[in-house]
C-alpha positions as CSV (number, residue, x, y, z in Angstrom):
1,M,80.5,71.8,89.3
2,T,84.0,73.2,89.1
3,T,86.1,72.2,92.0
4,N,88.2,74.5,94.2
5,H,91.6,73.7,92.7
6,V,93.6,75.1,95.6
7,Q,91.9,72.9,98.2
8,T,91.7,69.9,95.9
9,N,95.4,70.1,95.0
10,R,96.4,70.5,98.7
11,E,94.6,67.2,99.5
12,V,96.2,65.4,96.5
13,W,99.7,66.5,97.5
14,D,99.2,65.8,101.1
15,N,98.0,62.3,100.2
16,I,101.1,61.5,98.0
17,A,103.6,63.2,100.4
18,D,105.1,59.9,101.6
19,W,106.1,59.0,98.0
20,Y,108.0,62.2,97.6
21,A,109.5,62.0,101.1
22,E,111.2,58.7,100.1
23,R,112.9,60.5,97.2
24,A,113.7,63.8,99.0
25,P,117.1,62.7,100.6
26,A,118.5,61.8,97.2
27,N,117.3,65.1,95.6
28,W,118.7,67.1,98.5
29,A,122.0,65.3,98.3
30,A,122.5,65.6,94.6
31,D,125.9,67.2,93.6
32,E,124.4,68.6,90.4
33,P,120.7,69.6,89.9
34,D,118.7,67.4,87.6
35,W,115.4,68.3,86.1
36,G,112.0,66.9,85.3
37,I,110.7,63.4,85.2
38,W,113.8,62.2,83.2
39,K,116.2,63.8,85.8
40,I,118.3,65.5,83.1
41,P,121.5,67.0,84.7
42,Q,121.9,70.8,84.8
43,S,125.0,70.5,82.6
44,E,122.7,69.1,79.8
45,L,119.6,71.1,80.6
46,P,120.7,74.5,82.0
47,V,117.6,75.6,83.9
48,L,119.4,77.5,86.7
49,P,121.3,80.6,85.7
50,A,125.1,80.2,85.7
51,D,125.5,82.5,88.7
52,V,122.8,82.8,91.4
53,A,125.1,83.9,94.2
54,G,123.5,86.8,96.2
55,L,120.1,86.6,94.5
56,D,116.9,86.6,96.4
57,A,114.9,83.7,95.0
58,V,111.3,82.4,95.5
59,E,110.3,78.9,94.6
60,L,106.7,78.7,93.7
61,G,105.3,75.3,94.6
62,C,108.5,74.0,96.2
63,G,107.3,70.6,97.4
64,T,110.2,69.1,99.4
65,A,112.2,72.2,98.5
66,Y,115.2,70.5,96.8
67,V,115.3,73.2,94.1
68,S,115.6,75.8,96.9
69,A,118.3,73.7,98.5
70,W,120.3,73.7,95.2
71,L,119.9,77.5,95.0
72,A,121.0,77.9,98.6
73,R,124.2,75.9,98.1
74,R,125.0,78.2,95.2
75,G,124.8,81.3,97.3
76,A,121.2,82.4,96.7
77,R,118.7,83.3,99.4
78,P,115.7,81.2,98.6
79,I,112.2,81.2,100.1
80,G,110.1,78.1,99.4
81,I,106.3,78.5,99.0
82,D,104.0,75.5,98.9
83,N,100.3,74.7,99.3
84,S,100.8,71.3,101.0
85,P,101.5,71.1,104.8
86,R,102.9,67.5,104.5
87,Q,105.2,68.4,101.6
88,L,106.6,71.3,103.7
89,A,107.0,68.9,106.7
90,T,109.3,66.8,104.5
91,A,111.2,70.0,103.4
92,R,111.7,71.0,107.1
93,A,113.0,67.5,107.9
94,M,115.4,67.7,105.1
95,Q,116.6,71.1,106.3
96,E,117.5,69.5,109.7
97,R,119.0,66.5,108.1
98,F,121.3,68.5,105.8
99,D,121.7,71.5,108.1
100,L,120.6,73.9,105.3
101,H,118.0,76.4,106.4
102,F,115.9,78.9,104.5
103,P,112.3,80.2,105.0
104,L,109.4,77.8,104.1
105,I,105.9,79.3,103.8
106,L,102.6,77.5,103.6
107,A,100.7,79.4,100.9
108,N,99.1,79.2,97.5
109,A,101.5,80.6,94.8
110,E,98.6,82.6,93.5
111,E,98.6,84.7,96.7
112,V,102.1,84.8,98.2
113,P,102.5,86.6,101.6
114,L,105.6,88.4,100.5
115,P,106.1,92.1,99.6
116,D,106.3,93.6,96.1
117,A,109.7,93.5,94.3
118,C,111.3,91.2,96.9
119,A,113.0,88.7,94.5
120,D,115.5,88.6,91.7
121,L,114.5,85.1,90.6
122,A,111.2,83.2,90.7
123,I,111.4,79.5,89.8
124,S,109.0,76.5,89.6
125,E,109.8,73.0,88.5
126,Y,106.2,71.8,88.1
127,G,104.7,73.3,91.3
128,A,102.9,76.5,90.5
129,A,103.8,76.0,86.8
130,I,101.0,73.4,86.4
131,W,99.0,73.3,89.7
132,C,98.1,77.0,89.8
133,D,96.0,79.1,87.4
134,P,98.5,80.9,85.1
135,Y,96.2,83.9,85.0
136,R,96.8,84.3,88.7
137,W,100.2,82.9,89.5
138,I,102.1,84.6,86.7
139,P,100.9,88.1,87.6
140,E,101.8,87.2,91.2
141,A,105.3,86.2,90.1
142,A,105.6,89.5,88.3
143,R,104.6,91.3,91.5
144,L,107.3,89.6,93.5
145,L,110.1,90.2,91.0
146,R,112.2,93.3,90.8
147,P,112.7,95.0,87.4
148,G,115.2,92.8,85.5
149,G,114.3,89.8,87.6
150,R,114.0,86.3,86.0
151,L,111.1,83.9,85.9
152,I,111.9,80.3,85.1
153,F,109.4,77.4,85.1
154,L,109.3,73.8,83.9
155,A,106.0,72.2,83.0
156,N,104.5,69.4,80.9
157,S,104.6,70.2,77.2
158,V,101.5,71.3,75.4
159,Q,101.8,68.3,73.0
160,L,101.8,65.9,75.9
161,M,98.6,67.5,77.3
162,L,96.8,67.1,74.0
163,T,97.6,63.4,73.8
164,M,97.1,62.5,77.5
165,P,94.0,60.3,78.2
166,D,92.2,60.7,81.5
167,V,93.7,57.4,82.6
168,G,96.9,55.8,81.1
169,A,99.9,57.0,79.1
170,A,100.2,59.5,76.3
171,G,99.7,58.2,72.8
172,E,99.9,59.4,69.2
173,T,96.2,60.6,68.9
174,L,95.0,64.1,69.7
175,L,92.4,63.8,72.5
176,R,91.5,67.4,73.2
177,P,91.5,70.6,71.3
178,L,94.4,73.1,71.5
179,F,92.0,76.1,71.4
180,G,90.6,76.8,74.8
181,L,93.3,74.7,76.6
182,H,93.5,75.9,80.2
183,R,92.1,73.8,83.0
184,L,92.3,70.0,83.2
185,E,90.7,68.0,86.0
186,W,92.2,64.5,86.3
187,P,90.0,62.0,88.1
188,G,91.3,61.6,91.7
189,E,94.6,63.3,90.8
190,G,94.0,67.0,91.0
191,V,93.5,70.0,88.8
192,E,96.2,71.2,86.4
193,F,96.5,74.2,84.2
194,H,98.1,74.4,80.7
195,L,98.0,77.1,78.0
196,P,98.9,77.0,74.3
197,H,102.2,78.6,73.5
198,G,100.7,81.7,71.9
199,E,98.5,82.5,74.9
200,M,101.3,81.9,77.3
201,I,103.5,84.4,75.4
202,R,100.7,87.0,75.4
203,L,100.1,86.4,79.2
204,L,103.8,86.8,80.0
205,R,104.0,90.0,78.0
206,R,100.8,91.5,79.6
207,C,102.4,90.8,83.0
208,G,105.5,92.8,82.0
209,F,107.8,90.0,80.9
210,E,110.0,89.5,77.9
211,V,110.3,85.8,76.8
212,E,114.0,85.0,76.5
213,D,113.9,81.3,75.7
214,L,111.8,78.1,75.5
215,I,113.4,74.7,75.7
216,E,111.3,71.8,74.5
217,V,112.8,68.9,76.5
218,R,113.8,65.7,74.7
219,A,114.4,62.6,77.0
220,P,118.0,61.3,76.7
221,E,118.7,57.9,75.2
222,G,118.1,55.2,77.7
223,A,116.6,57.6,80.3
224,Q,114.3,56.2,82.9
225,T,111.5,57.7,84.9
226,A,109.5,56.9,88.0
227,Y,106.3,58.1,86.3
228,D,104.0,56.1,84.1
229,F,102.1,58.7,82.1
230,V,104.6,58.7,79.2
231,G,107.0,56.2,77.7
232,L,110.6,56.8,76.6
233,D,109.9,56.1,72.9
234,W,107.2,58.8,73.0
235,A,109.5,61.2,74.8
236,R,112.3,60.7,72.3
237,R,110.0,61.8,69.5
238,W,108.1,64.6,71.1
239,P,108.8,66.9,74.1
240,T,107.4,65.7,77.5
241,E,108.3,68.9,79.2
242,E,109.2,72.5,78.3
243,V,111.2,75.1,80.2
244,W,110.3,78.8,79.9
245,F,112.6,81.7,80.6
246,A,111.3,85.2,80.9
247,R,112.7,88.5,82.3
248,K,110.7,91.3,83.9
249,R,111.0,94.5,81.9
250,S,113.0,97.3,83.6
């Protein structure tokens, strides 16, 4: 029987909230944003636009909301959306600790309680990008964005998903088909969603977006990660992550 991914993922992220709470202060205090599991600096992996000052932004699946904090420090007006009460509790604690405040809303990024055309930028580092159904959250992002608004999201690469076992680290053998790739249920670790590149491009275009770029992320030499689902040697040969950039048609 197919699980309710929204409730399942809320429970998963509530259960691991303490691990992320330990890392939240360093993320909030960072002088320069860094991205993904290899923590690649913004100067080497330019995910954020060069100028976000004055933009209304929504972070879809904000977790402890450090991306929103980075945006706020650069003059944007972010709103953080997350499905996990405990992750948002950490985000609120960080707001008090760093005296940096912006709205935080408990909600599923597939159904955001904000009005149409309220944002210039929608962004997700993991978050909605893998934990929400793309056939629901991408149309929702399109609804939230004004014409000309940008959608940016970082997720695991398709190649990683094809070589990831149910338990353990990615290897060099294809373990699941590309065709039909969509919903993946990891034992005890929640429900993720991934689409092949062609289907993602078609979905974005159906929702009114033009794809502007796709960065397939290579781990830097000597990089380290706190995660154990992929090794550095693998990530130097194949992309662990990918960053999509799209703009809503005017």
